[in-house]
N, C-alpha and C positions, 0 to 999 in steps of 0.2 A: 927390628923388624917387629911389625905388628902382629900379634899371634891369629891365628884362623879365628875365633872369635870375635877378636873385636872388629875384624874386616868385617865379615857377617853383622855384626850391630850396627857399624860405622854404615854399610849399605842399606840396612834398616830405617836408620835415622836419616838419610839421604833423601830415600824414597818418599819416606813419610813425611819431613818437610817441604819435599818439593810440593807437595801435592797440598798441603797445609797455606803454606804461601800464596800457590795459584788460589786456592780460594778466598783468603783474606785479602790480600795486599792489590787494589784496583790497576789492570795492565797501562790505562790512560792516564793515572798520577803517577805511577813510580815506573813505567815501562814494564820490560819482560825481564820476570827476575828466575834467575834458575840455578839451583844449587850445584855445583860442580863436584865438588868434595866435603865430606866431614871428615874428620880427626877426634876420634875418642879419647876421653885418657883413660888409661890402664884399669883407674878405678872408676869408672863411668859415672863421676860426678860430674863433668865438664867436657865440653864439646867446641870445637872449632869450625866454625859453619864457614865455607868457601861460597862466596854465589857472586855471579855476574850479572849484569844488568845490561840489555840490550834496549837504548834510548841515547838520549843526549844528558851532556854534565848537568844539566839543573835534576833531571829525572833518577841520574845514579846517585844525588846528593838527598835526593826525596826520599827513593829507594833504602838508602841505609836508616835515613833519620826514622822510616816508618818502620824499620826491620827491629831498632833498637826500642823503639815504644813498644811493638807488639812481642815482644818477647818472651813474656809473663806467658800470654796467649798462646805462643806459639809452643812454648814449653808444653801449655795444658795440653794442647792438640795433640804433641806429641808422645804423654803422658798415656792419653786414650786409647791411639792408633797400637802402639811399640810398649810392649810389657816386659818391663826392667827391674832390678830392684831397688835402682836408682833412674831417677829423672835427671839426664844429663843438664845442666845450666848451659844455656847456648852463647857463644859470643859471635856473631858476625862479621867477616872477613870480607872484602871487596877484592875478587878475583879477576887481574886482566891479564890470564894467560891468554885468554879465546882474543882480546884486542890485541896483542903481542903476536899469537900465531897468525890473525889476518895480515898484520904488517908486512912480517915475512913471506909470508903467499905471494901478495901482492907486489912486493920487490923482485920474490923469482918469478914472477910474472912478466915484469917489466923486465927481465934480463930475457928471456925467451921471444921478445918481440924482434921480428926482422930491423934491424938498422941501429940494435942496442947495442952493439959489440964493434960499432966502429969508432 
């Protein structure tokens, strides 16, 4: 269970990165990128950033490539936005939980339709 301090730092990093990504990476090229969660290590030196990309498969691939290429710049923007002893080294991971959740909701909607139980 992460400490209260780590939770606050993760939330600060999440908000700052979301804003930086919104400004730095064009939506028309990479789709809509949203930061779903950030897991900061206990020593504040590394952070896993879980992102989801609204767009087609090519845009998702492009988004992950652009995030990897922009990692150092985004870390610099994070360092100027959030004052920490160490600026965490970022690692971007594609989070498909939103897609899975939408698929489950669609299945539930199909079950609720009249005639689906026949």
